[in-house]
C-alpha positions as CSV (number, residue, x, y, z in Angstrom):
1,M,0.0,0.0,0.0
2,I,2.9,2.4,0.7
3,R,4.4,1.9,-2.7
4,R,1.0,2.3,-4.4
5,G,0.6,5.5,-2.4
6,F,3.7,7.0,-4.0
7,Q,2.6,6.0,-7.4
8,V,-0.9,7.4,-6.9
9,A,0.4,10.7,-5.5
10,A,2.8,11.2,-8.4
11,R,0.1,10.7,-11.0
12,L,-2.4,12.7,-9.0
13,G,0.0,15.6,-8.8
14,H,0.3,15.7,-12.6
15,H,-3.5,15.0,-13.1
16,G,-2.6,12.1,-15.3
17,A,-4.3,8.8,-15.9
18,L,-3.1,5.5,-14.5
19,P,-1.8,2.8,-16.9
20,G,-4.4,0.6,-18.5
21,G,-7.0,3.2,-19.3
22,P,-8.1,6.9,-19.3
23,Y,-9.4,6.9,-15.7
24,I,-8.2,9.9,-13.7
25,L,-8.2,9.9,-10.0
26,P,-10.8,12.3,-8.6
27,R,-10.1,15.2,-6.4
28,F,-11.2,14.7,-2.8
29,S,-14.6,16.2,-2.1
30,P,-15.6,16.7,1.6
31,A,-19.2,17.0,0.5
32,S,-19.3,13.5,-1.0
33,A,-21.3,10.6,0.5
34,F,-18.3,9.2,2.3
35,G,-16.4,12.4,3.0
36,S,-19.1,14.3,4.9
37,S,-19.2,12.5,8.2
38,M,-16.5,11.2,10.5
39,D,-19.2,9.4,12.5
40,S,-20.2,7.4,9.4
41,L,-16.6,6.4,8.8
42,V,-16.1,5.3,12.4
43,S,-19.4,3.4,12.6
44,R,-18.7,1.5,9.4
45,F,-15.2,0.8,10.4
46,C,-16.1,-0.4,13.9
47,Q,-19.1,-2.6,13.1
48,E,-19.5,-5.6,15.4
49,K,-18.5,-8.7,13.5
50,T,-19.2,-11.8,15.6
51,D,-18.0,-14.2,12.8
52,L,-14.4,-12.7,12.7
53,K,-11.7,-12.8,15.2
54,N,-11.0,-9.4,16.8
55,Y,-7.3,-9.3,17.6
56,T,-7.7,-6.3,20.0
57,L,-9.1,-8.4,22.8
58,P,-6.7,-9.3,25.7
59,N,-4.9,-12.6,25.7
60,A,-2.5,-14.4,28.1
61,S,0.6,-13.0,26.4
62,W,-0.1,-9.4,27.3
63,C,2.3,-7.9,29.9
64,P,0.9,-6.1,33.0
65,D,1.6,-2.7,31.5
66,M,-0.4,-3.6,28.4
67,L,-3.3,-4.9,30.4
68,N,-3.4,-2.0,32.8
69,L,-3.4,0.7,30.1
70,Y,-5.9,-1.3,28.0
71,H,-8.4,-1.3,30.9
72,E,-7.6,2.4,31.6
73,F,-8.5,3.4,28.0
74,L,-11.4,1.0,27.9
75,E,-12.9,3.0,30.8
76,K,-12.3,6.2,28.8
77,T,-14.5,4.8,26.0
78,K,-17.5,5.0,28.4
79,A,-17.4,8.7,28.9
80,D,-14.4,10.5,27.5
81,G,-15.1,10.0,23.8
82,W,-12.4,7.4,23.0
83,I,-13.2,4.4,20.8
84,R,-11.5,1.1,20.8
85,L,-10.9,0.1,17.1
86,P,-11.5,-3.5,16.3
87,S,-8.8,-5.2,14.3
88,F,-9.4,-8.1,11.9
89,K,-6.9,-10.0,9.8
90,S,-7.5,-7.9,6.7
91,N,-8.5,-4.3,6.0
92,R,-11.1,-5.6,3.6
93,N,-13.1,-6.7,6.7
94,H,-13.3,-3.1,7.8
95,I,-14.6,-1.6,4.6
96,Q,-17.2,-4.1,3.5
97,G,-19.6,-2.4,1.1
98,L,-16.8,-0.1,-0.1
99,K,-14.0,-0.5,-2.5
100,L,-10.9,1.3,-3.8
101,P,-11.4,3.7,-6.7
102,L,-11.7,1.8,-10.1
103,A,-8.1,2.5,-11.2
104,L,-6.7,0.8,-8.1
105,T,-8.9,-2.3,-8.1
106,V,-6.9,-5.5,-8.4
107,T,-8.5,-8.8,-9.3
108,S,-7.3,-11.7,-7.1
109,D,-8.6,-15.1,-6.2
110,K,-6.7,-15.2,-3.0
111,S,-8.9,-15.3,0.1
112,D,-6.2,-15.7,2.8
113,C,-4.6,-12.3,2.6
114,R,-3.6,-10.6,5.9
115,I,-2.6,-7.2,6.9
116,F,1.1,-7.2,7.6
117,T,0.8,-6.5,11.4
118,R,-1.6,-9.5,11.7
119,C,0.6,-11.9,9.8
120,I,1.8,-13.8,12.9
121,E,-1.2,-15.9,14.2
122,T,0.4,-17.2,17.5
123,E,-0.5,-15.0,20.4
124,G,2.4,-13.1,21.9
125,Q,4.9,-14.0,19.1
126,G,4.5,-11.0,16.9
127,Y,2.4,-7.8,16.9
128,E,0.2,-7.5,19.9
129,Y,-1.5,-4.2,19.7
130,V,-4.7,-2.3,20.2
131,I,-5.6,1.2,18.9
132,F,-7.9,3.7,20.6
133,F,-9.2,6.7,18.6
134,H,-10.7,10.0,19.7
135,P,-12.8,11.4,16.8
136,S,-13.2,15.0,18.0
137,K,-9.5,15.4,18.9
138,K,-8.3,13.5,15.8
139,K,-5.8,11.5,17.8
140,S,-5.0,7.9,18.6
141,V,-3.2,5.9,21.2
142,C,-1.7,2.5,20.2
143,L,-0.6,0.0,22.9
144,F,2.1,-2.1,21.2
145,Q,3.8,-5.2,22.6
146,P,6.4,-6.7,20.2
147,G,6.9,-10.5,20.5
148,P,10.1,-12.6,20.0
149,D,9.4,-13.1,16.3
150,L,10.1,-9.4,15.9
151,E,13.5,-9.5,17.4
152,G,16.4,-7.5,15.9
153,T,19.2,-6.8,18.4
154,P,19.1,-9.8,20.8
155,R,16.2,-9.4,23.3
156,F,15.0,-6.1,21.6
157,A,12.5,-5.5,18.9
158,H,13.6,-4.8,15.3
159,R,13.2,-1.1,14.6
160,G,11.4,-2.0,11.4
161,S,8.7,-3.6,13.4
162,L,8.1,-0.3,15.2
163,A,8.1,1.6,11.9
164,A,5.4,-0.8,10.6
165,M,3.4,-0.3,13.8
166,I,3.6,3.5,13.5
167,D,2.5,3.3,9.9
168,E,-0.4,1.1,10.7
169,T,-1.5,3.4,13.5
170,F,-1.1,6.4,11.2
171,S,-3.2,4.7,8.5
172,K,-6.1,3.9,10.8
173,T,-6.0,7.5,12.2
174,A,-5.7,9.1,8.8
175,Y,-8.6,7.1,7.4
176,L,-11.0,7.9,10.3
177,A,-9.9,11.5,10.7
178,G,-10.2,12.4,7.0
179,E,-10.3,9.5,4.6
180,G,-6.5,9.2,4.3
181,L,-5.8,6.1,2.3
182,F,-2.1,6.0,1.3
183,T,1.2,6.7,3.0
184,L,3.0,9.4,1.0
185,N,6.0,9.7,3.4
186,L,7.1,8.4,6.8
187,N,9.9,10.1,8.7
188,I,11.3,8.3,11.8
189,T,14.0,9.2,14.3
190,F,14.9,6.2,16.5
191,K,16.1,7.0,20.0
192,N,16.0,3.9,22.2
193,L,15.4,0.2,21.8
194,I,12.2,-1.5,22.9
195,R,12.7,-4.8,24.8
196,V,10.7,-7.7,23.4
197,G,7.6,-8.4,25.5
198,S,7.4,-4.9,26.9
199,L,5.0,-2.1,26.1
200,A,5.4,0.8,23.7
201,L,2.8,3.6,24.0
202,L,2.3,5.4,20.6
203,N,0.7,8.8,20.9
204,V,-0.5,9.9,17.4
205,D,-2.0,13.3,16.5
206,V,-3.3,14.7,13.2
207,E,-1.5,18.0,13.0
208,K,-3.4,19.4,10.0
209,I,-5.4,18.5,6.9
210,E,-4.8,20.6,3.7
211,D,-4.3,20.2,0.0
212,Q,-5.8,16.7,0.0
213,K,-3.2,15.5,2.5
214,L,-3.2,14.7,6.3
215,Y,-0.1,15.5,8.3
216,I,0.4,13.2,11.3
217,S,2.9,13.0,14.2
218,C,3.8,10.3,16.7
219,V,5.8,9.9,19.9
220,A,6.5,6.3,21.0
221,Q,7.5,6.0,24.6
222,S,7.6,3.6,27.5
223,A,4.5,2.9,29.7
224,D,5.8,5.3,32.4
225,Q,6.5,7.9,29.7
226,Q,10.1,8.3,30.9
227,T,11.8,6.8,27.9
228,V,11.2,8.0,24.3
229,Y,11.7,5.2,21.8
230,T,10.8,7.0,18.6
231,K,9.5,10.3,17.1
232,A,7.9,10.1,13.7
233,S,5.8,12.1,11.2
234,G,3.9,11.1,8.1
235,T,1.8,12.4,5.3
236,F,-1.3,10.6,3.9
237,L,-3.2,11.2,0.7
238,Q,-6.9,11.7,1.0
239,L,-8.8,9.5,-1.5
240,Q,-12.4,8.4,-1.2
241,L,-13.6,4.8,-1.3
242,E,-16.4,4.0,-3.6
243,E,-19.6,2.0,-3.0
244,D,-19.2,-1.6,-3.9
245,S,-22.6,-2.5,-5.5
246,S,-21.4,-6.1,-6.0
247,Q,-21.9,-6.7,-2.2
248,Y,-25.6,-5.9,-2.3
């Protein structure tokens, strides 16, 4: 998706058509059916799906810091405006009834695709995380516990795993805050290593939305907020999904 984002942005900037046809990507219109309401985006994204596994629910691998902060933010969903975002194995499960614009549609017969951060099925071995989103503040908090399959330096998480987690949190925040679909750039400054099995707290804010782009920042730190692991910023392209009539 990141690579495709660069390709889309380059062509959009030149108002050109994508290969394979004359289709030109539309300009983002806040007044469109799917661009007018953050509430509608959140409600569609967070539909209850009892037939799919929700990976944001606690499991036995979660460390005490992860569990404590999870329950703390879960309490905030009752009165403070925070929303716990569900997480399924594929983004397609979150946007049922919608599809990418015609020029970006890819035909595939594969049904076992997974989002990268849900590629390790065994609990505690890879990406353990949950994202909480605050619509009115346009901000997110991600609780991330890297497992041993994400090791880089012995006993510490590979920094690429943190970069992927930041990008994933950015993407969910960008989509819900303003229909941001594609990563245009991601800038990361690594400061300290994260021990495997410990918690990283990612605080993400949408800084501004202009010129069909969302500008987002992140500070990743320890549970006690005394150690900064990473500071990052990113830019996302606004692009509206289309109604998928084939699902009706």
